[in-house]
C-alpha positions as CSV (number, residue, x, y, z in Angstrom):
1,M,-122.3,55.8,110.2
2,K,-118.8,56.8,109.6
3,Q,-116.0,54.2,110.0
4,T,-114.1,56.5,112.4
5,Q,-116.9,56.2,114.9
6,L,-116.6,52.5,114.9
7,I,-112.8,52.6,115.1
8,K,-112.8,54.8,118.2
9,G,-114.7,52.1,120.0
10,V,-112.2,49.4,119.3
11,L,-108.9,51.3,119.0
12,E,-108.1,51.0,122.7
13,G,-108.3,47.3,122.6
14,C,-106.2,47.1,119.5
15,V,-103.5,49.3,121.0
16,L,-103.4,47.1,124.1
17,A,-103.2,44.0,121.9
18,I,-100.2,45.4,120.0
19,V,-98.4,46.6,123.1
20,A,-99.0,43.3,124.8
21,Q,-96.8,41.6,122.1
22,D,-93.8,43.8,122.8
23,E,-92.9,47.3,123.9
24,V,-93.4,49.9,121.2
25,Y,-92.9,53.6,120.6
26,G,-95.7,55.8,119.2
27,Y,-94.7,56.0,115.6
28,E,-94.0,52.3,115.5
29,L,-97.5,51.7,116.9
30,I,-99.1,53.9,114.2
31,Q,-97.2,51.9,111.6
32,S,-98.4,48.7,113.0
33,L,-102.0,49.9,113.0
34,H,-101.6,51.0,109.4
35,Q,-100.3,47.6,108.5
36,H,-103.3,46.0,110.0
37,G,-105.7,48.2,107.9
38,F,-106.3,51.1,110.3
39,T,-104.9,53.5,107.7
40,T,-106.8,56.6,109.0
41,I,-105.2,56.5,112.4
42,A,-102.9,59.5,113.0
43,G,-100.8,60.8,115.9
44,G,-103.6,63.2,116.9
45,T,-105.8,60.2,117.6
46,L,-103.2,57.8,119.0
47,Y,-101.1,60.0,121.3
48,P,-104.0,61.2,123.5
49,L,-105.1,57.5,123.8
50,L,-101.6,56.5,124.9
51,I,-101.6,59.2,127.5
52,K,-105.0,58.1,128.8
53,L,-104.0,54.4,129.0
54,E,-100.8,55.4,130.9
55,K,-102.7,57.6,133.3
56,N,-105.2,54.9,133.9
57,G,-102.5,52.3,134.7
58,A,-102.8,50.1,131.6
59,L,-99.5,51.1,130.1
60,I,-96.2,52.4,131.4
61,S,-93.6,54.3,129.4
62,K,-89.8,54.6,129.4
63,V,-87.7,57.0,127.4
64,K,-84.9,55.3,125.6
65,P,-82.2,56.7,123.3
66,S,-82.5,56.2,119.6
67,K,-79.7,55.7,117.2
68,D,-81.8,57.4,114.5
69,G,-82.5,60.7,116.2
70,P,-84.2,62.0,119.4
71,D,-85.0,59.7,122.3
72,R,-88.2,57.7,122.0
73,K,-90.9,56.9,124.5
74,Y,-91.6,53.2,124.6
75,Y,-94.8,51.8,126.0
76,S,-95.2,48.5,127.8
77,I,-98.4,46.9,129.1
78,T,-99.0,46.5,132.8
79,P,-100.7,43.6,134.5
80,Q,-103.8,45.8,134.7
81,G,-103.5,46.6,131.0
82,L,-103.3,42.9,130.2
83,Q,-106.4,42.3,132.2
84,E,-108.2,45.1,130.3
85,F,-107.1,43.6,127.0
86,R,-108.5,40.2,128.0
87,E,-111.8,41.8,128.9
88,F,-111.9,43.7,125.6
89,N,-111.1,40.5,123.7
90,Q,-113.9,38.6,125.4
91,Q,-116.4,41.5,124.9
92,W,-115.3,42.0,121.3
93,F,-115.9,38.3,120.3
94,Q,-119.3,38.3,122.0
95,L,-120.3,41.5,120.2
96,K,-118.9,40.2,116.9
97,N,-120.9,37.0,117.2
98,H,-124.1,38.9,117.9
99,V,-123.5,41.2,114.9
100,D,-122.6,38.2,112.7
101,K,-125.8,36.4,113.6
102,I,-127.9,39.5,112.7
103,L,-126.1,40.1,109.4
104,K,-126.4,36.4,108.5
105,E,-130.1,36.5,109.1
106,M,-130.3,39.5,106.7
107,D,-128.3,37.6,104.1
108,D,-130.6,34.6,104.3
109,E,-133.8,36.7,103.6
């Protein structure tokens, strides 16, 4: 299984986690994902996800001027998005625990 298939399943939750900490613009979000080890994530993957999350009400955006060039679109999490993040977080740790148990059993054999 390719790593990209696994990443697609968790990227939304990771984006919500980062945006929940503070508002962020797209390129800054990509850089944060890269710093956390998601080095294969590019704009072509991230921007459609941001559009989807905004359309579904998990994020809102606001265009702000930038001193370094063109205006930037900053994303903030909504109460709905925060709830979606909490649900993702709970589901992630449940899934992680199940997988960890199976992998540990395989190690013990």
